[in-house]
Structures are given as structure tokens and as C-alpha cells.
PDB file of N, CA, C, O and CB in Angstrom:
ATOM      1  N   MET A   1      11.799  23.570  -5.741  1.00  0.00           N
ATOM      2  CA  MET A   1      11.452  22.956  -4.412  1.00  0.00           C
ATOM      3  C   MET A   1      10.010  22.971  -4.179  1.00  0.00           C
ATOM      4  O   MET A   1       9.607  22.125  -3.380  1.00  0.00           O
ATOM      5  CB  MET A   1      12.128  23.669  -3.266  1.00  0.00           C
ATOM      6  N   ASN A   2       9.144  23.756  -4.708  1.00  0.00           N
ATOM      7  CA  ASN A   2       7.711  23.791  -4.608  1.00  0.00           C
ATOM      8  C   ASN A   2       7.110  22.689  -5.344  1.00  0.00           C
ATOM      9  O   ASN A   2       6.069  22.171  -4.938  1.00  0.00           O
ATOM     10  CB  ASN A   2       7.173  25.057  -5.086  1.00  0.00           C
ATOM     11  N   LYS A   3       7.697  22.299  -6.398  1.00  0.00           N
ATOM     12  CA  LYS A   3       7.049  21.106  -7.160  1.00  0.00           C
ATOM     13  C   LYS A   3       7.259  19.922  -6.344  1.00  0.00           C
ATOM     14  O   LYS A   3       6.392  19.049  -6.303  1.00  0.00           O
ATOM     15  CB  LYS A   3       7.661  20.855  -8.626  1.00  0.00           C
ATOM     16  N   ASN A   4       8.496  19.813  -5.602  1.00  0.00           N
ATOM     17  CA  ASN A   4       8.768  18.551  -4.829  1.00  0.00           C
ATOM     18  C   ASN A   4       7.771  18.467  -3.758  1.00  0.00           C
ATOM     19  O   ASN A   4       7.260  17.396  -3.433  1.00  0.00           O
ATOM     20  CB  ASN A   4      10.210  18.498  -4.222  1.00  0.00           C
ATOM     21  N   SER A   5       7.489  19.595  -3.204  1.00  0.00           N
ATOM     22  CA  SER A   5       6.533  19.762  -1.947  1.00  0.00           C
ATOM     23  C   SER A   5       5.250  19.247  -2.462  1.00  0.00           C
ATOM     24  O   SER A   5       4.790  18.215  -1.974  1.00  0.00           O
ATOM     25  CB  SER A   5       6.356  21.361  -1.366  1.00  0.00           C
ATOM     26  N   ASP A   6       4.614  19.892  -3.430  1.00  0.00           N
ATOM     27  CA  ASP A   6       3.488  19.518  -4.066  1.00  0.00           C
ATOM     28  C   ASP A   6       3.186  18.003  -4.294  1.00  0.00           C
ATOM     29  O   ASP A   6       2.145  17.388  -4.064  1.00  0.00           O
ATOM     30  CB  ASP A   6       3.523  20.162  -5.233  1.00  0.00           C
ATOM     31  N   PHE A   7       4.346  17.574  -4.796  1.00  0.00           N
ATOM     32  CA  PHE A   7       4.444  15.975  -5.055  1.00  0.00           C
ATOM     33  C   PHE A   7       3.918  15.190  -3.997  1.00  0.00           C
ATOM     34  O   PHE A   7       2.919  14.470  -4.022  1.00  0.00           O
ATOM     35  CB  PHE A   7       5.887  15.471  -5.238  1.00  0.00           C
ATOM     36  N   TRP A   8       4.886  15.463  -2.853  1.00  0.00           N
ATOM     37  CA  TRP A   8       4.497  14.666  -1.472  1.00  0.00           C
ATOM     38  C   TRP A   8       3.193  15.033  -1.039  1.00  0.00           C
ATOM     39  O   TRP A   8       2.472  14.097  -0.693  1.00  0.00           O
ATOM     40  CB  TRP A   8       5.478  14.965  -0.232  1.00  0.00           C
ATOM     41  N   LYS A   9       2.732  16.171  -0.980  1.00  0.00           N
ATOM     42  CA  LYS A   9       1.426  16.407  -0.502  1.00  0.00           C
ATOM     43  C   LYS A   9       0.370  15.716  -1.281  1.00  0.00           C
ATOM     44  O   LYS A   9      -0.509  15.161  -0.623  1.00  0.00           O
ATOM     45  CB  LYS A   9       1.171  17.801  -0.479  1.00  0.00           C
ATOM     46  N   LYS A  10       0.308  15.657  -2.624  1.00  0.00           N
ATOM     47  CA  LYS A  10      -0.503  15.045  -3.468  1.00  0.00           C
ATOM     48  C   LYS A  10      -0.638  13.477  -3.368  1.00  0.00           C
ATOM     49  O   LYS A  10      -1.710  12.872  -3.347  1.00  0.00           O
ATOM     50  CB  LYS A  10      -0.083  15.431  -4.695  1.00  0.00           C
ATOM     51  N   ASN A  11       0.733  12.864  -3.304  1.00  0.00           N
ATOM     52  CA  ASN A  11       0.792  11.463  -3.375  1.00  0.00           C
ATOM     53  C   ASN A  11       1.059  10.648  -2.055  1.00  0.00           C
ATOM     54  O   ASN A  11       1.099   9.418  -2.010  1.00  0.00           O
ATOM     55  CB  ASN A  11       1.792  11.165  -4.318  1.00  0.00           C
ATOM     56  N   PHE A  12       1.226  11.451  -1.047  1.00  0.00           N
ATOM     57  CA  PHE A  12       1.358  10.826   0.378  1.00  0.00           C
ATOM     58  C   PHE A  12       0.516  11.440   1.389  1.00  0.00           C
ATOM     59  O   PHE A  12       0.979  12.264   2.178  1.00  0.00           O
ATOM     60  CB  PHE A  12       2.767  10.917   0.900  1.00  0.00           C
ATOM     61  N   THR A  13      -0.891  11.020   1.404  1.00  0.00           N
ATOM     62  CA  THR A  13      -1.757  11.782   2.392  1.00  0.00           C
ATOM     63  C   THR A  13      -1.722  10.695   3.619  1.00  0.00           C
ATOM     64  O   THR A  13      -1.068   9.653   3.654  1.00  0.00           O
ATOM     65  CB  THR A  13      -3.439  12.164   1.756  1.00  0.00           C
ATOM     66  N   TRP A  14      -2.538  11.183   4.539  1.00  0.00           N
ATOM     67  CA  TRP A  14      -2.528  10.264   5.795  1.00  0.00           C
ATOM     68  C   TRP A  14      -3.372   8.917   5.370  1.00  0.00           C
ATOM     69  O   TRP A  14      -3.225   7.898   6.043  1.00  0.00           O
ATOM     70  CB  TRP A  14      -3.279  11.085   7.199  1.00  0.00           C
ATOM     71  N   MET A  15      -4.156   8.931   4.372  1.00  0.00           N
ATOM     72  CA  MET A  15      -4.964   7.847   3.885  1.00  0.00           C
ATOM     73  C   MET A  15      -3.971   6.905   3.321  1.00  0.00           C
ATOM     74  O   MET A  15      -4.147   5.703   3.521  1.00  0.00           O
ATOM     75  CB  MET A  15      -6.048   8.288   2.842  1.00  0.00           C
ATOM     76  N   HIS A  16      -2.941   7.313   2.635  1.00  0.00           N
ATOM     77  CA  HIS A  16      -1.971   6.482   1.915  1.00  0.00           C
ATOM     78  C   HIS A  16      -0.992   5.671   3.042  1.00  0.00           C
ATOM     79  O   HIS A  16      -0.613   4.500   3.021  1.00  0.00           O
ATOM     80  CB  HIS A  16      -1.063   7.497   0.881  1.00  0.00           C
ATOM     81  N   PHE A  17      -0.759   6.628   3.927  1.00  0.00           N
ATOM     82  CA  PHE A  17       0.089   5.952   5.200  1.00  0.00           C
ATOM     83  C   PHE A  17      -0.732   4.917   5.902  1.00  0.00           C
ATOM     84  O   PHE A  17      -0.306   3.787   6.138  1.00  0.00           O
ATOM     85  CB  PHE A  17       0.524   7.085   6.378  1.00  0.00           C
ATOM     86  N   ALA A  18      -1.907   5.337   6.223  1.00  0.00           N
ATOM     87  CA  ALA A  18      -2.802   4.366   6.903  1.00  0.00           C
ATOM     88  C   ALA A  18      -3.084   2.976   6.110  1.00  0.00           C
ATOM     89  O   ALA A  18      -3.109   1.886   6.683  1.00  0.00           O
ATOM     90  CB  ALA A  18      -4.159   5.092   7.152  1.00  0.00           C
ATOM     91  N   ALA A  19      -3.252   3.121   4.999  1.00  0.00           N
ATOM     92  CA  ALA A  19      -3.377   1.959   3.942  1.00  0.00           C
ATOM     93  C   ALA A  19      -2.104   1.259   3.955  1.00  0.00           C
ATOM     94  O   ALA A  19      -2.175   0.041   4.124  1.00  0.00           O
ATOM     95  CB  ALA A  19      -3.695   2.461   2.422  1.00  0.00           C
ATOM     96  N   MET A  20      -0.998   1.758   3.818  1.00  0.00           N
ATOM     97  CA  MET A  20       0.374   0.968   3.782  1.00  0.00           C
ATOM     98  C   MET A  20       0.531   0.425   5.118  1.00  0.00           C
ATOM     99  O   MET A  20       1.249  -0.575   5.124  1.00  0.00           O
ATOM    100  CB  MET A  20       1.695   1.885   3.400  1.00  0.00           C
ATOM    101  N   ALA A  21       0.052   0.796   6.327  1.00  0.00           N
ATOM    102  CA  ALA A  21       0.351   0.225   7.664  1.00  0.00           C
ATOM    103  C   ALA A  21      -0.671  -1.013   7.633  1.00  0.00           C
ATOM    104  O   ALA A  21      -0.333  -2.105   8.091  1.00  0.00           O
ATOM    105  CB  ALA A  21       0.099   1.361   8.996  1.00  0.00           C
ATOM    106  N   VAL A  22      -1.840  -0.808   7.113  1.00  0.00           N
ATOM    107  CA  VAL A  22      -2.657  -1.962   7.150  1.00  0.00           C
ATOM    108  C   VAL A  22      -2.205  -3.178   6.204  1.00  0.00           C
ATOM    109  O   VAL A  22      -2.249  -4.376   6.484  1.00  0.00           O
ATOM    110  CB  VAL A  22      -4.027  -1.520   6.799  1.00  0.00           C
ATOM    111  N   GLY A  23      -1.784  -2.610   5.080  1.00  0.00           N
ATOM    112  CA  GLY A  23      -1.075  -3.718   4.068  1.00  0.00           C
ATOM    113  C   GLY A  23       0.006  -4.411   4.771  1.00  0.00           C
ATOM    114  O   GLY A  23       0.112  -5.637   4.721  1.00  0.00           O
ATOM    115  N   LEU A  24       0.775  -3.694   5.396  1.00  0.00           N
ATOM    116  CA  LEU A  24       2.093  -4.177   6.099  1.00  0.00           C
ATOM    117  C   LEU A  24       1.515  -5.154   7.346  1.00  0.00           C
ATOM    118  O   LEU A  24       2.053  -6.238   7.570  1.00  0.00           O
ATOM    119  CB  LEU A  24       3.105  -2.730   6.736  1.00  0.00           C
ATOM    120  N   LEU A  25       0.594  -4.764   7.981  1.00  0.00           N
ATOM    121  CA  LEU A  25      -0.061  -5.500   8.992  1.00  0.00           C
ATOM    122  C   LEU A  25      -0.505  -6.946   8.532  1.00  0.00           C
ATOM    123  O   LEU A  25      -0.151  -7.997   9.067  1.00  0.00           O
ATOM    124  CB  LEU A  25      -1.241  -4.700   9.455  1.00  0.00           C
ATOM    125  N   LEU A  26      -1.302  -6.818   7.499  1.00  0.00           N
ATOM    126  CA  LEU A  26      -2.045  -7.960   6.820  1.00  0.00           C
ATOM    127  C   LEU A  26      -0.958  -8.808   6.066  1.00  0.00           C
ATOM    128  O   LEU A  26      -1.125 -10.025   5.989  1.00  0.00           O
ATOM    129  CB  LEU A  26      -3.221  -7.393   5.753  1.00  0.00           C
ATOM    130  N   ALA A  27       0.056  -8.267   5.552  1.00  0.00           N
ATOM    131  CA  ALA A  27       1.187  -9.171   4.958  1.00  0.00           C
ATOM    132  C   ALA A  27       2.079  -9.931   6.094  1.00  0.00           C
ATOM    133  O   ALA A  27       2.480 -11.071   5.861  1.00  0.00           O
ATOM    134  CB  ALA A  27       2.209  -8.217   4.038  1.00  0.00           C
ATOM    135  N   MET A  28       2.343  -9.368   7.164  1.00  0.00           N
ATOM    136  CA  MET A  28       2.968  -9.820   8.200  1.00  0.00           C
ATOM    137  C   MET A  28       2.002 -11.134   8.769  1.00  0.00           C
ATOM    138  O   MET A  28       2.465 -12.270   8.865  1.00  0.00           O
ATOM    139  CB  MET A  28       3.203  -8.576   9.214  1.00  0.00           C
ATOM    140  N   VAL A  29       0.819 -10.841   9.069  1.00  0.00           N
ATOM    141  CA  VAL A  29       0.000 -11.959   9.618  1.00  0.00           C
ATOM    142  C   VAL A  29      -0.127 -13.122   8.600  1.00  0.00           C
ATOM    143  O   VAL A  29      -0.051 -14.281   9.010  1.00  0.00           O
ATOM    144  CB  VAL A  29      -1.432 -11.438  10.008  1.00  0.00           C
ATOM    145  N   TYR A  30      -0.323 -12.843   7.247  1.00  0.00           N
ATOM    146  CA  TYR A  30      -0.120 -13.713   6.207  1.00  0.00           C
ATOM    147  C   TYR A  30       1.249 -14.704   6.251  1.00  0.00           C
ATOM    148  O   TYR A  30       1.231 -15.907   5.990  1.00  0.00           O
ATOM    149  CB  TYR A  30      -0.121 -12.836   5.015  1.00  0.00           C
ATOM    150  N   TRP A  31       2.288 -14.022   6.593  1.00  0.00           N
ATOM    151  CA  TRP A  31       3.626 -14.545   6.409  1.00  0.00           C
ATOM    152  C   TRP A  31       3.589 -15.415   7.760  1.00  0.00           C
ATOM    153  O   TRP A  31       4.034 -16.562   7.714  1.00  0.00           O
ATOM    154  CB  TRP A  31       4.911 -13.321   6.263  1.00  0.00           C
ATOM    155  N   TYR A  32       3.179 -15.008   8.715  1.00  0.00           N
ATOM    156  CA  TYR A  32       3.288 -15.876   9.917  1.00  0.00           C
ATOM    157  C   TYR A  32       2.445 -16.916  10.013  1.00  0.00           C
ATOM    158  O   TYR A  32       2.733 -17.900  10.695  1.00  0.00           O
ATOM    159  CB  TYR A  32       3.124 -15.209  11.041  1.00  0.00           C
ATOM    160  N   LYS A  33       1.251 -16.807   9.304  1.00  0.00           N
ATOM    161  CA  LYS A  33       0.397 -17.983   9.490  1.00  0.00           C
ATOM    162  C   LYS A  33       0.888 -18.855   8.241  1.00  0.00           C
ATOM    163  O   LYS A  33       0.919 -20.062   8.478  1.00  0.00           O
ATOM    164  CB  LYS A  33      -1.305 -17.611   9.501  1.00  0.00           C
ATOM    165  N   SER A  34       1.208 -18.537   7.183  1.00  0.00           N
ATOM    166  CA  SER A  34       1.378 -19.654   6.054  1.00  0.00           C
ATOM    167  C   SER A  34       2.470 -19.370   5.265  1.00  0.00           C
ATOM    168  O   SER A  34       3.021 -20.290   4.661  1.00  0.00           O
ATOM    169  CB  SER A  34       0.183 -19.801   5.102  1.00  0.00           C
ATOM    170  N   GLY A  35       2.893 -18.164   5.171  1.00  0.00           N
ATOM    171  CA  GLY A  35       3.960 -17.849   4.121  1.00  0.00           C
ATOM    172  C   GLY A  35       5.354 -18.289   4.421  1.00  0.00           C
ATOM    173  O   GLY A  35       6.155 -18.514   3.514  1.00  0.00           O
ATOM    174  N   GLN A  36       5.672 -18.423   5.769  1.00  0.00           N
ATOM    175  CA  GLN A  36       6.975 -18.813   6.042  1.00  0.00           C
ATOM    176  C   GLN A  36       7.339 -20.299   5.615  1.00  0.00           C
ATOM    177  O   GLN A  36       8.467 -20.691   5.315  1.00  0.00           O
ATOM    178  CB  GLN A  36       7.185 -18.615   7.474  1.00  0.00           C
ATOM    179  N   PHE A  37       6.295 -20.974   5.640  1.00  0.00           N
ATOM    180  CA  PHE A  37       6.408 -22.544   5.185  1.00  0.00           C
ATOM    181  C   PHE A  37       6.406 -22.718   3.766  1.00  0.00           C
ATOM    182  O   PHE A  37       6.510 -23.830   3.249  1.00  0.00           O
ATOM    183  CB  PHE A  37       5.222 -23.436   5.708  1.00  0.00           C
ATOM    184  N   SER A  38       6.282 -21.579   3.075  1.00  0.00           N
ATOM    185  CA  SER A  38       6.169 -21.890   1.541  1.00  0.00           C
ATOM    186  C   SER A  38       7.567 -21.869   0.857  1.00  0.00           C
ATOM    187  O   SER A  38       8.553 -21.328   1.358  1.00  0.00           O
ATOM    188  CB  SER A  38       5.206 -20.782   0.788  1.00  0.00           C
ATOM    189  N   ASP A  39       7.552 -22.493  -0.301  1.00  0.00           N
ATOM    190  CA  ASP A  39       8.785 -22.636  -1.337  1.00  0.00           C
ATOM    191  C   ASP A  39       8.929 -21.405  -2.221  1.00  0.00           C
ATOM    192  O   ASP A  39       9.938 -21.229  -2.903  1.00  0.00           O
ATOM    193  CB  ASP A  39       8.591 -23.930  -2.344  1.00  0.00           C
ATOM    194  N   ASN A  40       7.902 -20.554  -2.199  1.00  0.00           N
ATOM    195  CA  ASN A  40       7.901 -19.274  -2.935  1.00  0.00           C
ATOM    196  C   ASN A  40       8.755 -18.228  -2.444  1.00  0.00           C
ATOM    197  O   ASN A  40       8.522 -17.762  -1.328  1.00  0.00           O
ATOM    198  CB  ASN A  40       6.625 -18.746  -2.982  1.00  0.00           C
ATOM    199  N   ILE A  41       9.686 -17.811  -3.114  1.00  0.00           N
ATOM    200  CA  ILE A  41      10.636 -16.718  -2.588  1.00  0.00           C
ATOM    201  C   ILE A  41      10.065 -15.494  -2.216  1.00  0.00           C
ATOM    202  O   ILE A  41      10.659 -14.863  -1.341  1.00  0.00           O
ATOM    203  CB  ILE A  41      11.622 -16.378  -3.531  1.00  0.00           C
ATOM    204  N   LEU A  42       8.948 -14.981  -2.736  1.00  0.00           N
ATOM    205  CA  LEU A  42       8.173 -13.921  -2.289  1.00  0.00           C
ATOM    206  C   LEU A  42       7.617 -14.192  -0.754  1.00  0.00           C
ATOM    207  O   LEU A  42       7.808 -13.421   0.187  1.00  0.00           O
ATOM    208  CB  LEU A  42       7.014 -13.722  -3.330  1.00  0.00           C
ATOM    209  N   LYS A  43       6.992 -15.268  -0.698  1.00  0.00           N
ATOM    210  CA  LYS A  43       6.322 -15.757   0.450  1.00  0.00           C
ATOM    211  C   LYS A  43       7.379 -16.061   1.634  1.00  0.00           C
ATOM    212  O   LYS A  43       7.111 -15.821   2.811  1.00  0.00           O
ATOM    213  CB  LYS A  43       5.502 -17.039   0.043  1.00  0.00           C
ATOM    214  N   LYS A  44       8.451 -16.544   1.260  1.00  0.00           N
ATOM    215  CA  LYS A  44       9.312 -17.033   2.378  1.00  0.00           C
ATOM    216  C   LYS A  44       9.888 -15.998   3.115  1.00  0.00           C
ATOM    217  O   LYS A  44       9.987 -16.101   4.338  1.00  0.00           O
ATOM    218  CB  LYS A  44      10.374 -17.877   1.931  1.00  0.00           C
ATOM    219  N   SER A  45      10.293 -14.977   2.491  1.00  0.00           N
ATOM    220  CA  SER A  45      10.949 -13.643   2.978  1.00  0.00           C
ATOM    221  C   SER A  45      10.039 -12.543   3.665  1.00  0.00           C
ATOM    222  O   SER A  45       9.291 -11.839   2.987  1.00  0.00           O
ATOM    223  CB  SER A  45      11.591 -12.960   1.755  1.00  0.00           C
ATOM    224  N   PRO A  46      10.137 -12.426   5.052  1.00  0.00           N
ATOM    225  CA  PRO A  46       9.305 -11.472   5.467  1.00  0.00           C
ATOM    226  C   PRO A  46       9.568 -10.024   5.211  1.00  0.00           C
ATOM    227  O   PRO A  46       8.763  -9.140   5.502  1.00  0.00           O
ATOM    228  CB  PRO A  46       9.183 -11.652   6.689  1.00  0.00           C
ATOM    229  N   ILE A  47      10.579  -9.847   4.726  1.00  0.00           N
ATOM    230  CA  ILE A  47      11.000  -8.391   4.168  1.00  0.00           C
ATOM    231  C   ILE A  47      10.346  -8.044   2.895  1.00  0.00           C
ATOM    232  O   ILE A  47       9.883  -6.923   2.686  1.00  0.00           O
ATOM    233  CB  ILE A  47      12.562  -8.276   3.900  1.00  0.00           C
ATOM    234  N   LEU A  48      10.305  -9.163   1.911  1.00  0.00           N
ATOM    235  CA  LEU A  48       9.653  -8.869   0.670  1.00  0.00           C
ATOM    236  C   LEU A  48       8.123  -9.103   0.849  1.00  0.00           C
ATOM    237  O   LEU A  48       7.371  -8.593   0.020  1.00  0.00           O
ATOM    238  CB  LEU A  48      10.248  -9.750  -0.482  1.00  0.00           C
ATOM    239  N   MET A  49       7.607  -9.844   1.882  1.00  0.00           N
ATOM    240  CA  MET A  49       6.085  -9.784   2.019  1.00  0.00           C
ATOM    241  C   MET A  49       5.750  -8.281   2.521  1.00  0.00           C
ATOM    242  O   MET A  49       4.822  -7.616   2.061  1.00  0.00           O
ATOM    243  CB  MET A  49       5.503 -10.982   3.147  1.00  0.00           C
ATOM    244  N   ALA A  50       6.597  -7.861   3.484  1.00  0.00           N
ATOM    245  CA  ALA A  50       6.310  -6.386   3.961  1.00  0.00           C
ATOM    246  C   ALA A  50       6.330  -5.316   2.911  1.00  0.00           C
ATOM    247  O   ALA A  50       5.535  -4.376   2.901  1.00  0.00           O
ATOM    248  CB  ALA A  50       7.335  -5.957   4.995  1.00  0.00           C
ATOM    249  N   LEU A  51       7.197  -5.490   2.104  1.00  0.00           N
ATOM    250  CA  LEU A  51       7.307  -4.499   0.958  1.00  0.00           C
ATOM    251  C   LEU A  51       6.113  -4.701  -0.068  1.00  0.00           C
ATOM    252  O   LEU A  51       5.713  -3.762  -0.756  1.00  0.00           O
ATOM    253  CB  LEU A  51       8.741  -4.690   0.185  1.00  0.00           C
ATOM    254  N   TRP A  52       5.593  -5.905  -0.134  1.00  0.00           N
ATOM    255  CA  TRP A  52       4.517  -6.205  -0.978  1.00  0.00           C
ATOM    256  C   TRP A  52       3.158  -5.744  -0.345  1.00  0.00           C
ATOM    257  O   TRP A  52       2.242  -5.243  -0.997  1.00  0.00           O
ATOM    258  CB  TRP A  52       4.524  -7.690  -1.271  1.00  0.00           C
ATOM    259  N   GLY A  53       3.144  -5.941   0.809  1.00  0.00           N
ATOM    260  CA  GLY A  53       1.971  -5.448   1.716  1.00  0.00           C
ATOM    261  C   GLY A  53       1.894  -3.811   1.652  1.00  0.00           C
ATOM    262  O   GLY A  53       0.821  -3.215   1.567  1.00  0.00           O
ATOM    263  N   VAL A  54       2.970  -3.263   1.697  1.00  0.00           N
ATOM    264  CA  VAL A  54       3.050  -1.842   1.470  1.00  0.00           C
ATOM    265  C   VAL A  54       2.676  -1.236   0.275  1.00  0.00           C
ATOM    266  O   VAL A  54       1.963  -0.233   0.229  1.00  0.00           O
ATOM    267  CB  VAL A  54       4.208  -1.468   1.648  1.00  0.00           C
ATOM    268  N   ALA A  55       3.214  -1.917  -0.869  1.00  0.00           N
ATOM    269  CA  ALA A  55       2.869  -1.416  -2.178  1.00  0.00           C
ATOM    270  C   ALA A  55       1.439  -1.704  -2.492  1.00  0.00           C
ATOM    271  O   ALA A  55       0.808  -0.841  -3.101  1.00  0.00           O
ATOM    272  CB  ALA A  55       3.756  -2.003  -3.227  1.00  0.00           C
ATOM    273  N   ILE A  56       0.812  -2.901  -2.121  1.00  0.00           N
ATOM    274  CA  ILE A  56      -0.580  -3.135  -2.422  1.00  0.00           C
ATOM    275  C   ILE A  56      -1.493  -2.008  -1.682  1.00  0.00           C
ATOM    276  O   ILE A  56      -2.389  -1.411  -2.278  1.00  0.00           O
ATOM    277  CB  ILE A  56      -0.974  -4.637  -1.955  1.00  0.00           C
ATOM    278  N   GLY A  57      -1.180  -1.797  -0.383  1.00  0.00           N
ATOM    279  CA  GLY A  57      -1.901  -0.964   0.386  1.00  0.00           C
ATOM    280  C   GLY A  57      -1.946   0.425  -0.267  1.00  0.00           C
ATOM    281  O   GLY A  57      -2.984   1.083  -0.333  1.00  0.00           O
ATOM    282  N   TYR A  58      -0.761   0.833  -0.746  1.00  0.00           N
ATOM    283  CA  TYR A  58      -0.638   2.240  -1.401  1.00  0.00           C
ATOM    284  C   TYR A  58      -1.591   2.264  -2.713  1.00  0.00           C
ATOM    285  O   TYR A  58      -2.387   3.172  -2.953  1.00  0.00           O
ATOM    286  CB  TYR A  58       1.015   2.568  -1.847  1.00  0.00           C
ATOM    287  N   ILE A  59      -1.395   1.200  -3.468  1.00  0.00           N
ATOM    288  CA  ILE A  59      -1.894   1.097  -4.854  1.00  0.00           C
ATOM    289  C   ILE A  59      -3.588   1.172  -4.465  1.00  0.00           C
ATOM    290  O   ILE A  59      -4.294   2.103  -4.856  1.00  0.00           O
ATOM    291  CB  ILE A  59      -1.299  -0.484  -5.729  1.00  0.00           C
ATOM    292  N   LEU A  60      -4.016   0.223  -3.773  1.00  0.00           N
ATOM    293  CA  LEU A  60      -5.367   0.282  -3.384  1.00  0.00           C
ATOM    294  C   LEU A  60      -5.942   1.413  -3.119  1.00  0.00           C
ATOM    295  O   LEU A  60      -6.903   1.772  -3.800  1.00  0.00           O
ATOM    296  CB  LEU A  60      -5.575  -0.375  -2.436  1.00  0.00           C
ATOM    297  N   ILE A  61      -5.504   2.119  -2.169  1.00  0.00           N
ATOM    298  CA  ILE A  61      -6.079   3.463  -1.617  1.00  0.00           C
ATOM    299  C   ILE A  61      -5.865   4.520  -2.759  1.00  0.00           C
ATOM    300  O   ILE A  61      -6.731   5.374  -2.948  1.00  0.00           O
ATOM    301  CB  ILE A  61      -5.288   3.969  -0.164  1.00  0.00           C
ATOM    302  N   ASP A  62      -4.748   4.477  -3.509  1.00  0.00           N
ATOM    303  CA  ASP A  62      -4.714   5.342  -4.587  1.00  0.00           C
ATOM    304  C   ASP A  62      -5.729   5.214  -5.819  1.00  0.00           C
ATOM    305  O   ASP A  62      -6.147   6.126  -6.532  1.00  0.00           O
ATOM    306  CB  ASP A  62      -3.444   5.242  -5.042  1.00  0.00           C
ATOM    307  N   LEU A  63      -6.021   3.830  -5.886  1.00  0.00           N
ATOM    308  CA  LEU A  63      -7.138   3.591  -6.828  1.00  0.00           C
ATOM    309  C   LEU A  63      -8.499   4.072  -6.309  1.00  0.00           C
ATOM    310  O   LEU A  63      -9.250   4.672  -7.077  1.00  0.00           O
ATOM    311  CB  LEU A  63      -7.228   2.110  -7.140  1.00  0.00           C
ATOM    312  N   VAL A  64      -8.810   3.858  -5.172  1.00  0.00           N
ATOM    313  CA  VAL A  64     -10.160   4.144  -4.658  1.00  0.00           C
ATOM    314  C   VAL A  64     -10.142   5.916  -4.626  1.00  0.00           C
ATOM    315  O   VAL A  64     -11.082   6.529  -5.130  1.00  0.00           O
ATOM    316  CB  VAL A  64     -10.412   3.317  -2.986  1.00  0.00           C
ATOM    317  N   ARG A  65      -9.110   6.560  -4.058  1.00  0.00           N
ATOM    318  CA  ARG A  65      -9.175   7.794  -4.069  1.00  0.00           C
ATOM    319  C   ARG A  65      -9.376   8.410  -5.453  1.00  0.00           C
ATOM    320  O   ARG A  65     -10.304   9.201  -5.621  1.00  0.00           O
ATOM    321  CB  ARG A  65      -8.111   8.213  -3.448  1.00  0.00           C
ATOM    322  N   SER A  66      -8.605   8.107  -6.388  1.00  0.00           N
ATOM    323  CA  SER A  66      -8.647   8.562  -7.667  1.00  0.00           C
ATOM    324  C   SER A  66      -9.958   8.384  -8.489  1.00  0.00           C
ATOM    325  O   SER A  66     -10.327   9.195  -9.339  1.00  0.00           O
ATOM    326  CB  SER A  66      -7.610   7.959  -8.302  1.00  0.00           C
ATOM    327  N   SER A  67     -10.702   7.117  -8.117  1.00  0.00           N
ATOM    328  CA  SER A  67     -11.922   6.802  -8.421  1.00  0.00           C
ATOM    329  C   SER A  67     -13.124   7.732  -8.022  1.00  0.00           C
ATOM    330  O   SER A  67     -14.043   8.107  -8.750  1.00  0.00           O
ATOM    331  CB  SER A  67     -12.057   5.624  -7.927  1.00  0.00           C
ATOM    332  N   LYS A  68     -12.890   8.039  -6.600  1.00  0.00           N
ATOM    333  CA  LYS A  68     -13.820   8.930  -5.925  1.00  0.00           C
ATOM    334  C   LYS A  68     -13.614  10.390  -6.448  1.00  0.00           C
ATOM    335  O   LYS A  68     -14.593  11.128  -6.565  1.00  0.00           O
ATOM    336  CB  LYS A  68     -13.613   8.850  -4.362  1.00  0.00           C
ATOM    337  N   ASN A  69     -12.505  10.765  -6.725  1.00  0.00           N
ATOM    338  CA  ASN A  69     -12.243  12.012  -7.359  1.00  0.00           C
ATOM    339  C   ASN A  69     -12.927  12.256  -8.853  1.00  0.00           C
ATOM    340  O   ASN A  69     -13.586  13.234  -9.205  1.00  0.00           O
ATOM    341  CB  ASN A  69     -10.729  12.108  -7.446  1.00  0.00           C
ATOM    342  N   ARG A  70     -12.608  11.184  -9.559  1.00  0.00           N
ATOM    343  CA  ARG A  70     -13.394  11.225 -10.889  1.00  0.00           C
ATOM    344  C   ARG A  70     -14.965  11.347 -10.630  1.00  0.00           C
ATOM    345  O   ARG A  70     -15.715  12.148 -11.189  1.00  0.00           O
ATOM    346  CB  ARG A  70     -13.091   9.847 -11.765  1.00  0.00           C
ATOM    347  N   GLN A  71     -15.289  10.460  -9.740  1.00  0.00           N
ATOM    348  CA  GLN A  71     -16.904  10.447  -9.649  1.00  0.00           C
ATOM    349  C   GLN A  71     -17.485  11.800  -9.041  1.00  0.00           C
ATOM    350  O   GLN A  71     -18.642  12.116  -9.321  1.00  0.00           O
ATOM    351  CB  GLN A  71     -17.430   9.168  -8.647  1.00  0.00           C
ATOM    352  N   ASP A  72     -16.758  12.549  -8.273  1.00  0.00           N
ATOM    353  CA  ASP A  72     -16.941  13.895  -7.755  1.00  0.00           C
ATOM    354  C   ASP A  72     -16.948  14.824  -8.837  1.00  0.00           C
ATOM    355  O   ASP A  72     -17.801  15.709  -8.907  1.00  0.00           O
ATOM    356  CB  ASP A  72     -15.912  14.274  -6.783  1.00  0.00           C
ATOM    357  N   LYS A  73     -16.014  14.668  -9.712  1.00  0.00           N
ATOM    358  CA  LYS A  73     -15.715  15.649 -10.962  1.00  0.00           C
ATOM    359  C   LYS A  73     -16.980  15.449 -11.799  1.00  0.00           C
ATOM    360  O   LYS A  73     -17.554  16.459 -12.206  1.00  0.00           O
ATOM    361  CB  LYS A  73     -14.236  15.247 -11.909  1.00  0.00           C
ATOM    362  N   ASN A  74     -17.438  14.315 -12.074  1.00  0.00           N
ATOM    363  CA  ASN A  74     -18.514  14.128 -13.094  1.00  0.00           C
ATOM    364  C   ASN A  74     -19.765  14.523 -12.470  1.00  0.00           C
ATOM    365  O   ASN A  74     -20.694  14.707 -13.256  1.00  0.00           O
ATOM    366  CB  ASN A  74     -18.615  12.673 -13.627  1.00  0.00           C
ATOM    367  N   GLU A  75     -19.999  14.695 -11.229  1.00  0.00           N
ATOM    368  CA  GLU A  75     -21.323  15.010 -10.610  1.00  0.00           C
ATOM    369  C   GLU A  75     -21.708  16.493 -10.689  1.00  0.00           C
ATOM    370  O   GLU A  75     -22.776  16.880 -10.215  1.00  0.00           O
ATOM    371  CB  GLU A  75     -21.318  14.588  -9.143  1.00  0.00           C
TER     372      GLU A  75
END
């Protein structure tokens, strides 16, 4: 159980949740403005766009955070 707790603490910080919320918000704004009129299946569905925004937000903040950790480690 301790390993599971460490996994959540390491991979889901407040920064991750904030980035996922921003990604969700931007994906919904994009869908509202132009995606709903598209023929593309990803852009047409608000649920898929929401999932895409959350995933991109998580990945981007994780990349930035790991890069900063490596930079701090090298100094």
C-alpha cells in the first residue's frame, strides 16, 4: 500500500492538477470556437477534446517538471 501512495504523491501533484484544468479549459474553448464544426472525429466530440486537453496538460507539466529536476540535479 505504501508503494501505491508514493506513486500518487509523485505523479499527481497540485501542479499536475492545475495543468490538467488549464488544458481542459483551453480544449473546451477550442472546441466551442472551431472544433464543433469540424469533420474530424477528435475535434467534433467535446468529450474527446476534454480528454485530449487533460492529457496534454499533464504531459506538458510533467516534462517541464522533470526537466527542472534534472537541471537542479546537475547544478
